[in-house]
N, CA, C and O atoms as a printed pandas DataFrame, in Angstrom:
     atom_number atom_name residue_name chain_id  residue_number  x_coord  y_coord  z_coord
0              1         N          MET        A               1    0.817   -1.190   -0.006
1              2        CA          MET        A               1   -0.057    0.014   -0.033
2              3         C          MET        A               1    0.864    1.255    0.019
3              4         O          MET        A               1    0.582    2.223   -0.687
4              5         N          LYS        A               2    1.938    1.272    0.810
5              6        CA          LYS        A               2    2.782    2.433    0.865
6              7         C          LYS        A               2    3.452    2.712   -0.505
7              8         O          LYS        A               2    3.656    3.853   -0.919
8              9         N          LYS        A               3    3.768    1.611   -1.157
9             10        CA          LYS        A               3    4.434    1.773   -2.529
10            11         C          LYS        A               3    3.416    2.354   -3.449
11            12         O          LYS        A               3    3.764    3.264   -4.201
12            13         N          ARG        A               4    2.221    1.924   -3.459
13            14        CA          ARG        A               4    1.144    2.381   -4.374
14            15         C          ARG        A               4    0.901    3.948   -4.089
15            16         O          ARG        A               4    0.832    4.743   -5.026
16            17         N          ALA        A               5    0.784    4.316   -2.860
17            18        CA          ALA        A               5    0.648    5.731   -2.411
18            19         C          ALA        A               5    1.797    6.586   -2.879
19            20         O          ALA        A               5    1.604    7.697   -3.372
20            21         N          ARG        A               6    3.028    6.046   -2.716
21            22        CA          ARG        A               6    4.242    6.746   -3.206
22            23         C          ARG        A               6    4.124    6.961   -4.733
23            24         O          ARG        A               6    4.315    8.076   -5.218
24            25         N          LEU        A               7    3.821    5.930   -5.451
25            26        CA          LEU        A               7    3.712    5.948   -6.909
26            27         C          LEU        A               7    2.752    7.002   -7.266
27            28         O          LEU        A               7    3.073    7.870   -8.077
28            29         N          GLN        A               8    1.567    6.982   -6.697
29            30        CA          GLN        A               8    0.511    7.934   -7.031
30            31         C          GLN        A               8    0.966    9.310   -6.736
31            32         O          GLN        A               8    0.665   10.214   -7.514
32            33         N          ALA        A               9    1.694    9.552   -5.630
33            34        CA          ALA        A               9    2.137   10.918   -5.378
34            35         C          ALA        A               9    3.134   11.371   -6.326
35            36         O          ALA        A               9    3.157   12.531   -6.737
36            37         N          ASP        A              10    4.034   10.397   -6.715
37            38        CA          ASP        A              10    5.072   10.795   -7.814
38            39         C          ASP        A              10    4.343   11.084   -9.049
39            40         O          ASP        A              10    4.703   12.050   -9.721
40            41         N          GLN        A              11    3.308   10.322   -9.445
41            42        CA          GLN        A              11    2.544   10.661  -10.646
42            43         C          GLN        A              11    1.936   12.014  -10.648
43            44         O          GLN        A              11    1.917   12.697  -11.672
44            45         N          VAL        A              12    1.430   12.422   -9.499
45            46        CA          VAL        A              12    0.831   13.731   -9.378
46            47         C          VAL        A              12    1.823   14.795   -9.543
47            48         O          VAL        A              12    1.572   15.795  -10.216
48            49         N          LEU        A              13    2.990   14.604   -8.926
49            50        CA          LEU        A              13    4.009   15.585   -9.070
50            51         C          LEU        A              13    4.550   15.709  -10.509
51            52         O          LEU        A              13    4.785   16.816  -10.993
52            53         N          HIS        A              14    4.734   14.617  -11.155
53            54        CA          HIS        A              14    5.103   14.676  -12.577
54            55         C          HIS        A              14    4.066   15.280  -13.491
55            56         O          HIS        A              14    4.389   15.951  -14.472
56            57         N          SER        A              15    2.792   15.026  -13.149
57            58        CA          SER        A              15    1.686   15.646  -13.972
58            59         C          SER        A              15    1.729   17.139  -13.731
59            60         O          SER        A              15    1.598   17.900  -14.689
60            61         N          LEU        A              16    1.910   17.608  -12.481
61            62        CA          LEU        A              16    1.909   19.000  -12.238
62            63         C          LEU        A              16    3.155   19.659  -12.969
63            64         O          LEU        A              16    3.020   20.730  -13.562
64            65         N          ALA        A              17    4.375   18.992  -12.913
65            66        CA          ALA        A              17    5.511   19.550  -13.535
66            67         C          ALA        A              17    5.284   19.632  -15.046
67            68         O          ALA        A              17    5.690   20.614  -15.667
68            69         N          ARG        A              18    4.639   18.618  -15.657
69            70        CA          ARG        A              18    4.444   18.698  -17.075
70            71         C          ARG        A              18    3.455   19.792  -17.372
71            72         O          ARG        A              18    3.661   20.491  -18.365
72            73         N          ALA        A              19    2.387   20.017  -16.605
73            74        CA          ALA        A              19    1.465   20.968  -16.869
74            75         C          ALA        A              19    2.116   22.347  -16.822
75            76         O          ALA        A              19    1.689   23.223  -17.573
76            77         N          ALA        A              20    3.139   22.597  -15.974
77            78        CA          ALA        A              20    3.761   23.854  -15.897
78            79         C          ALA        A              20    4.721   24.157  -17.007
79            80         O          ALA        A              20    5.173   25.299  -17.090
80            81         N          LYS        A              21    5.066   23.251  -17.851
81            82        CA          LYS        A              21    6.040   23.412  -18.921
82            83         C          LYS        A              21    5.409   24.254  -20.041
83            84         O          LYS        A              21    4.211   24.166  -20.309
84            85         N          THR        A              22    6.252   25.071  -20.684
85            86        CA          THR        A              22    5.886   25.759  -21.876
86            87         C          THR        A              22    5.664   24.835  -23.023
87            88         O          THR        A              22    6.151   23.705  -22.978
88            89         N          PRO        A              23    4.960   25.232  -24.054
89            90        CA          PRO        A              23    4.800   24.380  -25.287
90            91         C          PRO        A              23    6.204   23.996  -25.918
91            92         O          PRO        A              23    6.406   22.917  -26.476
92            93         N          GLU        A              24    7.119   24.964  -25.774
93            94        CA          GLU        A              24    8.477   24.671  -26.367
94            95         C          GLU        A              24    9.218   23.589  -25.546
95            96         O          GLU        A              24    9.913   22.722  -26.076
96            97         N          GLN        A              25    9.020   23.703  -24.208
97            98        CA          GLN        A              25    9.690   22.644  -23.320
98            99         C          GLN        A              25    9.072   21.334  -23.639
99           100         O          GLN        A              25    9.767   20.318  -23.665
100          101         N          TYR        A              26    7.743   21.308  -23.895
101          102        CA          TYR        A              26    7.007   20.054  -24.154
102          103         C          TYR        A              26    7.459   19.487  -25.420
103          104         O          TYR        A              26    7.594   18.268  -25.525
104          105         N          GLN        A              27    7.710   20.305  -26.423
105          106        CA          GLN        A              27    8.172   19.811  -27.759
106          107         C          GLN        A              27    9.626   19.188  -27.613
107          108         O          GLN        A              27    9.952   18.136  -28.161
108          109         N          VAL        A              28   10.423   19.915  -26.852
109          110        CA          VAL        A              28   11.857   19.361  -26.651
110          111         C          VAL        A              28   11.761   18.024  -25.972
111          112         O          VAL        A              28   12.439   17.084  -26.389
112          113         N          ARG        A              29   10.963   17.896  -24.962
113          114        CA          ARG        A              29   10.823   16.620  -24.223
114          115         C          ARG        A              29   10.347   15.564  -25.169
115          116         O          ARG        A              29   10.902   14.466  -25.217
116          117         N          LEU        A              30    9.323   15.882  -25.925
117          118        CA          LEU        A              30    8.758   14.873  -26.949
118          119         C          LEU        A              30    9.898   14.414  -27.839
119          120         O          LEU        A              30   10.121   13.211  -27.974
120          121         N          GLN        A              31   10.645   15.365  -28.466
121          122        CA          GLN        A              31   11.622   15.053  -29.420
122          123         C          GLN        A              31   12.728   14.216  -28.797
123          124         O          GLN        A              31   13.232   13.287  -29.428
124          125         N          SER        A              32   13.110   14.534  -27.570
125          126        CA          SER        A              32   14.158   13.801  -26.869
126          127         C          SER        A              32   13.702   12.404  -26.688
127          128         O          SER        A              32   14.471   11.467  -26.903
128          129         N          GLN        A              33   12.450   12.224  -26.291
129          130        CA          GLN        A              33   11.899   10.829  -26.066
130          131         C          GLN        A              33   11.900   10.055  -27.328
131          132         O          GLN        A              33   12.235    8.872  -27.395
132          133         N          GLN        A              34   11.501   10.793  -28.340
133          134        CA          GLN        A              34   11.370   10.064  -29.760
134          135         C          GLN        A              34   12.802    9.655  -30.190
135          136         O          GLN        A              34   12.979    8.568  -30.740
136          137         N          VAL        A              35   13.777   10.468  -29.959
137          138        CA          VAL        A              35   15.149   10.047  -30.391
138          139         C          VAL        A              35   15.665    8.850  -29.657
139          140         O          VAL        A              35   16.250    7.942  -30.248
140          141         N          SER        A              36   15.435    8.847  -28.294
141          142        CA          SER        A              36   15.934    7.809  -27.536
142          143         C          SER        A              36   15.065    6.445  -27.836
143          144         O          SER        A              36   15.598    5.335  -27.825
144          145         N          GLN        A              37   13.846    6.622  -28.070
145          146        CA          GLN        A              37   12.990    5.464  -28.440
146          147         C          GLN        A              37   13.423    4.903  -29.774
147          148         O          GLN        A              37   13.552    3.690  -29.939
148          149         N          THR        A              38   13.636    5.748  -30.678
149          150        CA          THR        A              38   14.060    5.316  -32.050
150          151         C          THR        A              38   15.413    4.590  -31.992
151          152         O          THR        A              38   15.630    3.589  -32.675
152          153         N          ALA        A              39   16.320    5.129  -31.150
153          154        CA          ALA        A              39   17.604    4.468  -31.084
154          155         C          ALA        A              39   17.531    3.089  -30.463
155          156         O          ALA        A              39   18.180    2.148  -30.921
156          157         N          SER        A              40   16.719    2.979  -29.397
157          158        CA          SER        A              40   16.600    1.683  -28.751
158          159         C          SER        A              40   15.868    0.660  -29.632
159          160         O          SER        A              40   16.135   -0.541  -29.589
160          161         N          ARG        A              41   14.919    1.198  -30.445
161          162        CA          ARG        A              41   14.182    0.195  -31.295
162          163         C          ARG        A              41   14.984   -0.240  -32.465
163          164         O          ARG        A              41   14.854   -1.379  -32.912
164          165         N          THR        A              42   15.844    0.659  -33.003
165          166        CA          THR        A              42   16.673    0.201  -34.053
166          167         C          THR        A              42   17.692   -0.850  -33.695
167          168         O          THR        A              42   18.160   -1.615  -34.539
168          169         N          ALA        A              43   18.035   -0.867  -32.370
169          170        CA          ALA        A              43   18.992   -1.790  -31.791
170          171         C          ALA        A              43   18.395   -3.092  -31.407
171          172         O          ALA        A              43   19.127   -4.041  -31.128
172          173         N          GLU        A              44   17.089   -3.185  -31.378
173          174        CA          GLU        A              44   16.458   -4.418  -30.894
174          175         C          GLU        A              44   16.429   -5.516  -31.954
175          176         O          GLU        A              44   16.394   -5.259  -33.157
176          177         N          THR        A              45   16.446   -6.695  -31.475
177          178        CA          THR        A              45   16.364   -7.920  -32.349
178          179         C          THR        A              45   14.933   -8.144  -32.753
179          180         O          THR        A              45   14.035   -7.547  -32.159
180          181         N          PRO        A              46   14.672   -9.004  -33.768
181          182        CA          PRO        A              46   13.310   -9.281  -34.116
182          183         C          PRO        A              46   12.618   -9.985  -32.987
183          184         O          PRO        A              46   11.402   -9.830  -32.883
184          185         N          GLU        A              47   13.244  -10.723  -32.152
185          186        CA          GLU        A              47   12.606  -11.448  -31.059
186          187         C          GLU        A              47   12.336  -10.400  -29.973
187          188         O          GLU        A              47   11.293  -10.511  -29.329
188          189         N          GLN        A              48   13.113   -9.474  -29.730
189          190        CA          GLN        A              48   12.880   -8.418  -28.785
190          191         C          GLN        A              48   11.656   -7.510  -29.275
191          192         O          GLN        A              48   10.803   -7.102  -28.486
192          193         N          ARG        A              49   11.646   -7.270  -30.447
193          194        CA          ARG        A              49   10.536   -6.482  -31.049
194          195         C          ARG        A              49    9.196   -7.198  -30.840
195          196         O          ARG        A              49    8.220   -6.630  -30.350
196          197         N          GLN        A              50    9.205   -8.470  -31.236
197          198        CA          GLN        A              50    8.037   -9.316  -31.107
198          199         C          GLN        A              50    7.559   -9.318  -29.602
199          200         O          GLN        A              50    6.372   -9.135  -29.329
200          201         N          SER        A              51    8.502   -9.528  -28.652
201          202        CA          SER        A              51    8.149   -9.520  -27.248
202          203         C          SER        A              51    7.575   -8.179  -26.858
203          204         O          SER        A              51    6.570   -8.140  -26.149
204          205         N          ARG        A              52    8.171   -7.061  -27.293
205          206        CA          ARG        A              52    7.679   -5.767  -26.937
206          207         C          ARG        A              52    6.266   -5.500  -27.425
207          208         O          ARG        A              52    5.434   -4.934  -26.716
208          209         N          LEU        A              53    6.020   -5.932  -28.672
209          210        CA          LEU        A              53    4.698   -5.734  -29.249
210          211         C          LEU        A              53    3.614   -6.656  -28.533
211          212         O          LEU        A              53    2.466   -6.252  -28.352
212          213         N          GLN        A              54    4.006   -7.806  -28.170
213          214        CA          GLN        A              54    3.101   -8.677  -27.379
214          215         C          GLN        A              54    2.760   -8.126  -26.045
215          216         O          GLN        A              54    1.612   -8.169  -25.602
216          217         N          GLU        A              55    3.819   -7.580  -25.371
217          218        CA          GLU        A              55    3.534   -6.908  -24.060
218          219         C          GLU        A              55    2.628   -5.734  -24.212
219          220         O          GLU        A              55    1.752   -5.529  -23.372
220          221         N          ASP        A              56    2.801   -4.926  -25.277
221          222        CA          ASP        A              56    1.860   -3.771  -25.563
222          223         C          ASP        A              56    0.497   -4.223  -25.812
223          224         O          ASP        A              56   -0.466   -3.627  -25.330
224          225         N          GLN        A              57    0.376   -5.306  -26.584
225          226        CA          GLN        A              57   -1.014   -5.853  -26.852
226          227         C          GLN        A              57   -1.660   -6.247  -25.684
227          228         O          GLN        A              57   -2.822   -5.888  -25.491
228          229         N          ALA        A              58   -1.011   -7.001  -24.805
229          230        CA          ALA        A              58   -1.521   -7.481  -23.590
230          231         C          ALA        A              58   -2.002   -6.380  -22.641
231          232         O          ALA        A              58   -3.045   -6.481  -21.995
232          233         N          TYR        A              59   -1.161   -5.297  -22.592
233          234        CA          TYR        A              59   -1.459   -4.138  -21.684
234          235         C          TYR        A              59   -2.730   -3.501  -22.245
235          236         O          TYR        A              59   -3.648   -3.236  -21.469
236          237         N          HIS        A              60   -2.832   -3.245  -23.538
237          238        CA          HIS        A              60   -3.990   -2.631  -24.153
238          239         C          HIS        A              60   -5.242   -3.460  -24.035
239          240         O          HIS        A              60   -6.325   -2.905  -23.855
240          241         N          ARG        A              61   -5.132   -4.783  -24.128
241          242        CA          ARG        A              61   -6.213   -5.651  -24.005
242          243         C          ARG        A              61   -6.925   -5.599  -22.649
243          244         O          ARG        A              61   -8.150   -5.557  -22.540
244          245         N          VAL        A              62   -6.036   -5.605  -21.594
245          246        CA          VAL        A              62   -6.442   -5.465  -20.235
246          247         C          VAL        A              62   -7.085   -4.061  -20.036
247          248         O          VAL        A              62   -8.145   -3.997  -19.412
248          249         N          THR        A              63   -6.555   -3.027  -20.489
249          250        CA          THR        A              63   -7.050   -1.726  -20.403
250          251         C          THR        A              63   -8.419   -1.579  -20.998
251          252         O          THR        A              63   -9.321   -1.011  -20.382
252          253         N          ARG        A              64   -8.573   -2.089  -22.192
253          254        CA          ARG        A              64   -9.857   -2.013  -22.885
254          255         C          ARG        A              64  -10.923   -2.885  -22.210
255          256         O          ARG        A              64  -12.095   -2.509  -22.180
256          257         N          ALA        A              65  -10.533   -4.031  -21.675
257          258        CA          ALA        A              65  -11.508   -4.907  -20.930
258          259         C          ALA        A              65  -11.923   -4.252  -19.631
259          260         O          ALA        A              65  -13.001   -4.566  -19.126
260          261         N          ASP        A              66  -11.205   -3.445  -19.115
261          262        CA          ASP        A              66  -11.542   -2.681  -17.819
262          263         C          ASP        A              66  -12.368   -1.460  -18.045
263          264         O          ASP        A              66  -12.938   -0.940  -17.085
264          265         N          GLU        A              67  -12.473   -0.961  -19.259
265          266        CA          GLU        A              67  -13.051    0.389  -19.410
266          267         C          GLU        A              67  -14.616    0.299  -19.360
267          268         O          GLU        A              67  -15.245   -0.663  -19.802
268          269         N          THR        A              68  -15.181    1.415  -18.768
269          270        CA          THR        A              68  -16.597    1.557  -18.687
270          271         C          THR        A              68  -17.177    2.005  -20.152
271          272         O          THR        A              68  -16.400    2.424  -21.010
272          273         N          PRO        A              69  -18.452    1.904  -20.368
273          274        CA          PRO        A              69  -19.009    2.416  -21.617
274          275         C          PRO        A              69  -18.611    3.866  -21.956
275          276         O          PRO        A              69  -18.339    4.234  -23.099
276          277         N          ILE        A              70  -18.599    4.698  -20.812
277          278        CA          ILE        A              70  -18.273    6.090  -20.995
278          279         C          ILE        A              70  -16.846    6.210  -21.501
279          280         O          ILE        A              70  -16.559    6.914  -22.470
280          281         N          LYS        A              71  -15.937    5.478  -20.793
281          282        CA          LYS        A              71  -14.558    5.534  -21.077
282          283         C          LYS        A              71  -14.333    5.018  -22.546
283          284         O          LYS        A              71  -13.499    5.550  -23.279
284          285         N          HIS        A              72  -15.054    4.040  -22.914
285          286        CA          HIS        A              72  -15.045    3.503  -24.281
286          287         C          HIS        A              72  -15.250    4.570  -25.422
287          288         O          HIS        A              72  -14.516    4.728  -26.398
288          289         N          VAL        A              73  -16.414    5.283  -25.103
289          290        CA          VAL        A              73  -16.731    6.330  -26.028
290          291         C          VAL        A              73  -15.717    7.473  -26.095
291          292         O          VAL        A              73  -15.393    7.991  -27.163
292          293         N          ALA        A              74  -15.200    7.867  -24.834
293          294        CA          ALA        A              74  -14.093    8.810  -24.770
294          295         C          ALA        A              74  -12.926    8.348  -25.582
295          296         O          ALA        A              74  -12.419    9.111  -26.405
296          297         N          ARG        A              75  -12.482    7.158  -25.396
297          298        CA          ARG        A              75  -11.420    6.616  -26.193
298          299         C          ARG        A              75  -11.582    6.703  -27.719
299          300         O          ARG        A              75  -10.693    7.131  -28.455
300          301         N          LEU        A              76  -12.757    6.277  -28.133
301          302        CA          LEU        A              76  -13.095    6.291  -29.499
302          303         C          LEU        A              76  -13.174    7.656  -30.032
303          304         O          LEU        A              76  -12.825    7.850  -31.197
304          305         N          LEU        A              77  -13.618    8.671  -29.263
305          306        CA          LEU        A              77  -13.691   10.054  -29.722
306          307         C          LEU        A              77  -12.227   10.493  -29.898
307          308         O          LEU        A              77  -11.897   11.161  -30.878
308          309         N          GLY        A              78  -11.367   10.127  -28.971
309          310        CA          GLY        A              78   -9.966   10.534  -29.142
310          311         C          GLY        A              78   -9.360    9.901  -30.396
311          312         O          GLY        A              78   -8.645   10.557  -31.154
312          313         N          LEU        A              79   -9.649    8.659  -30.595
313          314        CA          LEU        A              79   -9.174    8.049  -31.862
314          315         C          LEU        A              79   -9.732    8.687  -33.116
315          316         O          LEU        A              79   -9.023    8.868  -34.105
316          317         N          ARG        A              80  -10.986    9.020  -33.066
317          318        CA          ARG        A              80  -11.561    9.691  -34.180
318          319         C          ARG        A              80  -10.906   11.081  -34.508
319          320         O          ARG        A              80  -10.722   11.462  -35.664
320          321         N          LYS        A              81  -10.591   11.759  -33.464
321          322        CA          LYS        A              81   -9.877   13.045  -33.670
322          323         C          LYS        A              81   -8.452   12.775  -34.325
323          324         O          LYS        A              81   -7.981   13.521  -35.183
324          325         N          GLN        A              82   -7.844   11.701  -33.869
325          326        CA          GLN        A              82   -6.505   11.383  -34.481
326          327         C          GLN        A              82   -6.648   10.834  -35.874
327          328         O          GLN        A              82   -5.859   11.215  -36.739
328          329         N          ARG        A              83   -7.618    9.948  -36.164
329          330        CA          ARG        A              83   -7.560    9.255  -37.431
330          331         C          ARG        A              83   -8.793    9.339  -38.235
331          332         O          ARG        A              83   -8.892    8.747  -39.310
332          333         N          ASN        A              84   -9.774   10.092  -37.715
333          334        CA          ASN        A              84  -11.094   10.165  -38.416
334          335         C          ASN        A              84  -11.754    8.766  -38.555
335          336         O          ASN        A              84  -12.202    8.367  -39.630
336          337         N          VAL        A              85  -11.790    8.015  -37.360
337          338        CA          VAL        A              85  -12.312    6.690  -37.340
338          339         C          VAL        A              85  -13.836    6.672  -37.061
339          340         O          VAL        A              85  -14.284    7.444  -36.213
340          341         N          ALA        A              86  -14.573    5.910  -37.667
341          342        CA          ALA        A              86  -15.975    5.776  -37.357
342          343         C          ALA        A              86  -16.199    5.172  -35.942
343          344         O          ALA        A              86  -15.501    4.235  -35.555
344          345         N          ILE        A              87  -17.145    5.697  -35.198
345          346        CA          ILE        A              87  -17.421    5.257  -33.815
346          347         C          ILE        A              87  -18.511    4.199  -33.835
347          348         O          ILE        A              87  -19.589    4.386  -34.398
348          349         N          THR        A              88  -18.194    3.111  -33.214
349          350        CA          THR        A              88  -19.159    2.099  -32.907
350          351         C          THR        A              88  -19.224    1.754  -31.474
351          352         O          THR        A              88  -18.189    1.494  -30.861
352          353         N          LEU        A              89  -20.461    1.736  -30.865
353          354        CA          LEU        A              89  -20.523    1.476  -29.433
354          355         C          LEU        A              89  -20.509   -0.096  -29.173
355          356         O          LEU        A              89  -20.806   -0.920  -30.037
356          357         N          LYS        A              90  -20.143   -0.389  -27.931
357          358        CA          LYS        A              90  -20.170   -1.811  -27.566
358          359         C          LYS        A              90  -21.520   -2.290  -27.385
359          360         O          LYS        A              90  -21.723   -3.464  -27.076
């Protein structure tokens, strides 16, 4: 329980710190993350890539299974904004 409370407190602090950043600082952070992510992904083997993708799929499957109908609609609206995807309800 203590670990969970500490993680939640850290998450709040990071969220506040991110909210206080300027758009320029935000862009620099995103570009930095993208560079390091691209570098690590180019160095990974096909087996590592497959493993990473399977972990991502499992995480997203659990997240979608847990979502309420309202969260489902909100997620689809977000996707629609990103990709102009048609919305279908569960």
